[in-house]
KESE-469896 format. One record per residue: residue number from 0; x negated, z, y of N, C-alpha, C, O in turn; residue in three letters; chain. Coordinates in Angstrom, 1 decimal, padded with zeros to 4 digits. Layout:
dose, n_u, n_w, n_v, ca_u, ca_w, ca_v, c_u, c_w, c_v, o_u, o_w, o_v, pavo, kolkol
NUM, X, Z, Y, X, Z, Y, X, Z, Y, X, Z, Y, ALA, A $
...
% end
This chain:
dose, n_u, n_w, n_v, ca_u, ca_w, ca_v, c_u, c_w, c_v, o_u, o_w, o_v, pavo, kolkol
0, -119.3, 102.4, 103.7, -119.7, 101.1, 103.1, -120.4, 100.3, 104.2, -119.9, 100.3, 105.4, MET, A $
1, -121.5, 099.7, 103.9, -122.2, 098.9, 104.9, -121.8, 097.5, 104.9, -122.2, 096.7, 104.0, ASN, A $
2, -120.9, 097.0, 105.8, -120.4, 095.6, 105.8, -121.3, 094.8, 106.6, -122.0, 095.3, 107.6, LYS, A $
3, -121.4, 093.5, 106.3, -122.1, 092.6, 107.1, -121.3, 091.8, 108.1, -121.8, 091.0, 108.8, ILE, A $
4, -120.0, 092.1, 108.1, -119.1, 091.5, 109.1, -118.2, 092.5, 109.7, -118.0, 093.6, 109.2, TYR, A $
5, -117.6, 092.1, 110.9, -116.7, 093.0, 111.6, -115.3, 092.3, 111.7, -115.2, 091.1, 111.7, SER, A $
6, -114.3, 093.1, 111.8, -112.9, 092.6, 111.9, -112.2, 093.2, 113.1, -112.4, 094.4, 113.4, VAL, A $
7, -111.5, 092.4, 113.9, -110.8, 092.9, 115.1, -109.6, 092.0, 115.4, -109.6, 090.8, 114.9, ARG, A $
8, -108.6, 092.4, 116.1, -107.5, 091.5, 116.5, -108.0, 090.4, 117.4, -108.9, 090.7, 118.3, PRO, A $
9, -107.4, 089.3, 117.3, -107.8, 088.1, 118.2, -107.2, 088.4, 119.6, -106.1, 088.9, 119.8, ALA, A $
10, -108.0, 088.0, 120.6, -107.6, 088.3, 122.0, -106.6, 087.2, 122.5, -105.8, 087.5, 123.3, ARG, A $
11, -106.7, 086.0, 122.0, -105.9, 084.9, 122.5, -104.9, 084.3, 121.5, -104.3, 083.3, 121.8, TYR, A $
12, -104.7, 084.9, 120.4, -103.8, 084.4, 119.4, -103.0, 085.6, 118.8, -103.6, 086.5, 118.2, ALA, A $
13, -101.8, 085.7, 119.1, -100.9, 086.8, 118.6, -100.8, 086.8, 117.1, -100.5, 085.7, 116.5, LYS, A $
14, -101.0, 087.9, 116.5, -100.8, 088.0, 115.1, -102.0, 087.6, 114.2, -102.0, 087.6, 113.0, GLY, A $
15, -103.1, 087.1, 114.9, -104.3, 086.7, 114.1, -105.4, 087.7, 114.2, -105.4, 088.6, 115.1, LYS, A $
16, -106.3, 087.7, 113.3, -107.5, 088.6, 113.2, -108.7, 087.7, 113.4, -108.8, 086.6, 113.0, MET, A $
17, -109.8, 088.3, 113.9, -111.1, 087.6, 114.1, -112.1, 088.4, 113.2, -112.2, 089.6, 113.3, VAL, A $
18, -112.8, 087.6, 112.4, -113.8, 088.2, 111.5, -115.1, 087.5, 111.9, -115.2, 086.3, 112.1, VAL, A $
19, -116.2, 088.3, 112.2, -117.4, 087.7, 112.6, -118.6, 088.4, 111.9, -118.5, 089.6, 111.5, SER, A $
20, -119.6, 087.7, 111.7, -120.8, 088.2, 111.1, -121.6, 089.1, 112.1, -121.8, 088.7, 113.2, LYS, A $
21, -122.0, 090.2, 111.6, -122.7, 091.2, 112.6, -124.1, 090.6, 113.0, -124.4, 090.6, 114.1, ILE, A $
22, -124.9, 090.2, 112.0, -126.2, 089.6, 112.3, -126.2, 088.2, 111.8, -125.8, 087.9, 110.7, GLU, A $
23, -126.7, 087.3, 112.7, -126.7, 085.9, 112.3, -128.0, 085.3, 112.7, -128.6, 085.6, 113.7, SER, A $
24, -128.5, 084.4, 111.8, -129.7, 083.7, 112.0, -129.5, 082.3, 112.4, -130.4, 081.5, 112.5, ASP, A $
25, -128.2, 081.9, 112.5, -127.9, 080.5, 112.9, -127.5, 079.6, 111.8, -127.0, 078.5, 112.0, GLY, A $
26, -127.8, 080.0, 110.5, -127.5, 079.2, 109.4, -126.2, 079.8, 108.8, -125.9, 080.9, 108.8, TYR, A $
27, -125.4, 078.8, 108.2, -124.2, 079.2, 107.5, -124.5, 079.9, 106.2, -125.1, 079.3, 105.3, LYS, A $
28, -124.0, 081.1, 106.0, -124.2, 081.8, 104.8, -123.0, 081.8, 103.9, -122.0, 081.1, 104.2, SER, A $
29, -123.0, 082.6, 102.9, -121.8, 082.7, 102.0, -120.6, 083.2, 102.8, -119.5, 082.8, 102.5, ARG, A $
30, -120.8, 084.1, 103.8, -119.8, 084.5, 104.6, -119.1, 083.4, 105.3, -117.8, 083.2, 105.2, PHE, A $
31, -119.8, 082.5, 106.0, -119.2, 081.4, 106.7, -118.6, 080.4, 105.8, -117.5, 079.8, 106.1, GLY, A $
32, -119.2, 080.1, 104.7, -118.6, 079.1, 103.7, -117.3, 079.6, 103.2, -116.3, 078.8, 103.1, ARG, A $
33, -117.3, 080.9, 102.8, -116.0, 081.4, 102.2, -114.9, 081.5, 103.2, -113.8, 081.1, 102.8, LEU, A $
34, -115.2, 081.9, 104.4, -114.1, 082.0, 105.4, -113.6, 080.6, 105.8, -112.4, 080.5, 106.1, VAL, A $
35, -114.4, 079.6, 105.8, -113.9, 078.3, 106.1, -113.1, 077.7, 105.0, -112.1, 077.0, 105.2, GLU, A $
36, -113.5, 078.0, 103.7, -112.7, 077.5, 102.6, -111.3, 078.1, 102.6, -110.3, 077.4, 102.2, VAL, A $
37, -111.2, 079.3, 103.1, -109.9, 080.0, 103.2, -109.1, 079.6, 104.4, -108.0, 080.1, 104.6, LEU, A $
38, -109.6, 078.7, 105.2, -108.9, 078.2, 106.4, -109.2, 078.8, 107.7, -108.5, 078.6, 108.7, GLY, A $
39, -110.3, 079.6, 107.7, -110.7, 080.2, 109.0, -111.2, 079.2, 110.0, -112.0, 078.3, 109.6, GLY, A $
40, -110.9, 079.3, 111.2, -111.3, 078.4, 112.2, -112.2, 079.1, 113.2, -111.9, 080.2, 113.7, LYS, A $
41, -113.4, 078.5, 113.5, -114.3, 079.2, 114.5, -113.7, 079.1, 115.9, -113.3, 078.0, 116.3, TRP, A $
42, -113.7, 080.2, 116.6, -113.2, 080.3, 117.9, -114.3, 080.8, 118.8, -114.7, 082.0, 118.7, VAL, A $
43, -114.8, 080.0, 119.7, -116.0, 080.4, 120.4, -115.7, 081.5, 121.4, -116.5, 082.4, 121.7, HIS, A $
44, -114.4, 081.5, 121.9, -114.1, 082.6, 122.9, -114.1, 084.0, 122.2, -114.4, 085.0, 122.9, ARG, A $
45, -113.8, 084.0, 121.0, -113.8, 085.3, 120.2, -115.1, 085.5, 119.5, -115.3, 086.6, 118.9, ASP, A $
46, -116.0, 084.5, 119.4, -117.2, 084.6, 118.7, -117.0, 085.0, 117.2, -117.7, 085.9, 116.7, HIS, A $
47, -116.1, 084.3, 116.6, -115.8, 084.6, 115.2, -114.8, 083.6, 114.6, -114.3, 082.7, 115.3, GLY, A $
48, -114.4, 083.8, 113.4, -113.4, 083.0, 112.7, -112.0, 083.7, 112.8, -111.9, 084.9, 112.6, TYR, A $
49, -111.0, 082.9, 113.2, -109.6, 083.4, 113.2, -108.9, 083.2, 111.9, -109.0, 082.1, 111.3, GLN, A $
50, -108.3, 084.2, 111.4, -107.6, 084.2, 110.1, -106.3, 085.0, 110.3, -106.2, 085.9, 111.2, LEU, A $
51, -105.3, 084.6, 109.5, -104.1, 085.5, 109.5, -104.4, 086.7, 108.7, -105.4, 086.8, 107.9, SER, A $
52, -103.6, 087.8, 108.9, -103.9, 089.0, 108.1, -103.9, 088.9, 106.6, -104.6, 089.5, 105.9, PRO, A $
53, -103.0, 088.0, 106.1, -103.0, 087.8, 104.6, -104.2, 087.1, 104.1, -104.8, 087.4, 103.1, THR, A $
54, -104.7, 086.1, 104.9, -105.9, 085.4, 104.5, -107.1, 086.3, 104.7, -108.1, 086.2, 103.9, LYS, A $
55, -107.1, 087.2, 105.7, -108.2, 088.1, 105.8, -108.3, 089.1, 104.6, -109.4, 089.3, 104.2, LEU, A $
56, -107.1, 089.5, 104.1, -107.1, 090.4, 102.9, -107.7, 089.6, 101.7, -108.4, 090.2, 100.9, ALA, A $
57, -107.3, 088.3, 101.6, -107.8, 087.5, 100.5, -109.3, 087.3, 100.6, -110.1, 087.4, 099.7, LYS, A $
58, -109.8, 087.1, 101.9, -111.2, 086.9, 102.1, -112.0, 088.2, 101.7, -113.0, 088.1, 101.1, PHE, A $
59, -111.5, 089.3, 102.2, -112.2, 090.6, 101.9, -112.3, 090.8, 100.4, -113.3, 091.3, 099.9, GLU, A $
60, -111.2, 090.5, 099.6, -111.3, 090.7, 098.2, -112.2, 089.7, 097.5, -113.0, 090.2, 096.7, GLN, A $
61, -112.2, 088.5, 097.9, -113.1, 087.5, 097.3, -114.5, 087.7, 097.6, -115.4, 087.6, 096.8, LEU, A $
62, -114.8, 088.1, 098.9, -116.2, 088.4, 099.3, -116.7, 089.6, 098.6, -117.9, 089.6, 098.1, PHE, A $
63, -115.9, 090.7, 098.4, -116.4, 091.8, 097.6, -116.6, 091.5, 096.1, -117.5, 092.1, 095.5, ALA, A $
64, -115.8, 090.6, 095.6, -116.0, 090.2, 094.2, -117.1, 089.2, 094.0, -117.5, 089.0, 092.8, ASP, A $
65, -117.7, 088.7, 095.0, -118.9, 087.8, 094.9, -118.6, 086.3, 094.9, -119.5, 085.5, 094.6, GLY, A $
66, -117.4, 085.9, 095.3, -117.0, 084.5, 095.3, -117.8, 083.8, 096.5, -118.2, 084.5, 097.4, TRP, A $
67, -117.9, 082.5, 096.4, -118.6, 081.7, 097.4, -117.8, 080.5, 097.7, -116.9, 080.1, 096.9, ASP, A $
68, -118.1, 079.8, 098.8, -117.5, 078.6, 099.2, -118.4, 077.5, 098.9, -119.6, 077.7, 099.0, GLY, A $
69, -117.9, 076.3, 098.7, -118.7, 075.1, 098.4, -119.5, 074.6, 099.7, -118.9, 074.8, 100.8, SER, A $
70, -120.7, 074.1, 099.5, -121.4, 073.5, 100.6, -120.7, 072.2, 101.1, -120.6, 071.9, 102.3, PHE, A $
71, -120.1, 071.5, 100.2, -119.4, 070.2, 100.4, -118.0, 070.3, 099.9, -117.8, 070.5, 098.7, PHE, A $
72, -117.0, 070.2, 100.8, -115.6, 070.2, 100.4, -115.0, 071.6, 100.5, -115.7, 072.6, 100.9, GLY, A $
73, -113.8, 071.7, 100.2, -113.1, 073.0, 100.3, -112.8, 073.6, 098.9, -111.6, 073.6, 098.5, ASP, A $
74, -113.8, 074.0, 098.2, -113.7, 074.6, 096.9, -114.2, 076.0, 096.9, -115.2, 076.3, 097.5, ARG, A $
75, -113.6, 076.8, 096.1, -114.2, 078.2, 095.8, -115.1, 078.1, 094.6, -114.8, 077.3, 093.6, LEU, A $
76, -116.2, 078.8, 094.6, -117.1, 078.8, 093.5, -117.1, 080.3, 092.9, -117.3, 081.2, 093.6, ILE, A $
77, -116.8, 080.3, 091.7, -116.7, 081.6, 091.0, -118.1, 082.3, 090.9, -119.1, 081.6, 090.8, ALA, A $
78, -118.1, 083.6, 091.0, -119.4, 084.3, 090.8, -119.9, 084.1, 089.4, -119.2, 083.9, 088.4, PRO, A $
79, -121.2, 084.2, 089.3, -121.9, 083.9, 088.0, -121.5, 084.9, 086.9, -121.4, 084.6, 085.7, LYS, A $
80, -121.2, 086.2, 087.3, -120.9, 087.2, 086.3, -119.4, 087.1, 085.8, -119.1, 087.8, 084.9, ASN, A $
81, -118.6, 086.2, 086.5, -117.2, 086.1, 086.1, -117.0, 085.3, 084.9, -116.2, 085.6, 084.0, LEU, A $
82, -117.8, 084.2, 084.8, -117.6, 083.3, 083.6, -118.8, 082.9, 082.9, -118.8, 082.0, 082.1, CYS, A $
83, -120.0, 083.5, 083.2, -121.2, 083.2, 082.5, -122.0, 082.1, 083.2, -123.2, 082.1, 083.0, GLY, A $
84, -121.4, 081.2, 083.9, -122.1, 080.2, 084.6, -121.3, 079.9, 085.9, -120.1, 080.2, 086.0, LYS, A $
85, -122.0, 079.3, 086.8, -121.3, 079.0, 088.1, -120.4, 077.8, 088.0, -120.9, 076.6, 087.8, ASN, A $
86, -119.1, 078.0, 088.1, -118.2, 076.9, 087.9, -117.3, 076.8, 089.2, -116.8, 077.8, 089.7, VAL, A $
87, -117.2, 075.6, 089.7, -116.3, 075.4, 090.9, -114.8, 075.5, 090.5, -114.4, 075.0, 089.5, ALA, A $
88, -114.1, 076.3, 091.3, -112.7, 076.5, 091.0, -111.9, 075.8, 092.1, -112.3, 075.9, 093.3, MET, A $
89, -110.9, 075.0, 091.8, -110.2, 074.3, 092.8, -109.0, 075.1, 093.2, -108.2, 074.6, 094.1, TYR, A $
% end
């Protein structure tokens, strides 16, 4: 499977995982919006977002299913094929 992100253990936080985008153009994509909605925090030392293992599993499932994060606020946006139209989920 060809993923656009990589996952590794965090170097400076015990029990956390770091997820980072493999290729970046500097703009926040669906990857960045979704991981921030789930509570991921950017850590410059690790060059990625820190998440707990349970939130990482939730992120991977939602990302594979096509969910997105809102541009404004902390809301999940359902994929278009899930409900027929793009509806914000709280």
